[in-house]
N, C-alpha and C positions, 0 to 999 in steps of 0.2 A: 503493498500499499505506500503510496506517494503521497505526501501533504506538504503544501506550500506553508513556509513559515508566515506569511503574511496574514494566513487567518491563523492567529494565536490562539484562539480557543479549539479550535478542531484540533490544531498541532499538541496541545497539551492532552486532550482527550484521547488521542492515538498515544502518546507518550506514556502517559497514565496505564494505557490498557495494556501496551507493549510490555511493561513491568511487573503487571498485577500477578504475576506466578513466579517472578524472580525474588530470592533472599535479599530483600533490601527497605530502601524507603524513598518513594517520591515526594519532592518537596517544588508546590508550584508557588511560586511569588508572581507579581505581576510582571516584572520584568525577564523573570528566566523560571526556567526547570531544571531540577537536577536529580539525578537518580544517585545514592549513596547506598554502597552495601554497608554492611554489619560490620562493624569493628572487631568481630571473632573471626570471621572470614575475610576473603583476599580483599585487599583494601583496591576498590575501584570507584569512580565516579565520574559523569557524564553530566554536563551542565550546558543547557542552550539559551540564547539570550535572545526574545523576541525582537530584536533588532536584524539579527543574524549574527552575531557578533561570535565568531570564531572562522573567520576569513569569509564572512560574507555569507554566510548560507542562505542559498535560495528557495532549495528542496530538501525534504528528508524523506528516505525510503526505509520501512519500518517490516521487516523479515522475520515475524513472529516463528516460522518453524526452524530457521537458523538462528533466531535468539543474536540478531544482529540488526543494527541501525546504521544505514548510508547516509553522511551527511554531504551535501551536493551543493555546490556555488561557485563563484567566479575563482578561480586557479584552485579550486579544493573538490578534493574529493576523497573523503575520510570513513572509514568504516569501524564503528566501535563493535564489539564483540562480547557477550557478556560473557565471563567466566564460568567454565563447565560447575564449578564449586557452589557458584551461587544457583544453578539452575534449579536444583531441589534445594526445599527447604526443611530445616528439621524442628 
């Protein structure tokens, strides 16, 4: 599923949905959204800002089956993969 970053509400819902079965916490703020893993697991986080900050992100592709998010924009093609250790919660 590909979502435009300028539709912030839709993007946040997609971000939250993507991480709903992942061990960690999603924090939604007015200007950014962040996924953070628990301190006792693999240390990882991903933050996206509503202005596209992260090299001006324009599109985001959520691939739930592979547990990855691809951030696309001008001069950027970044893929975040959820660590296997976080894909099942205890």
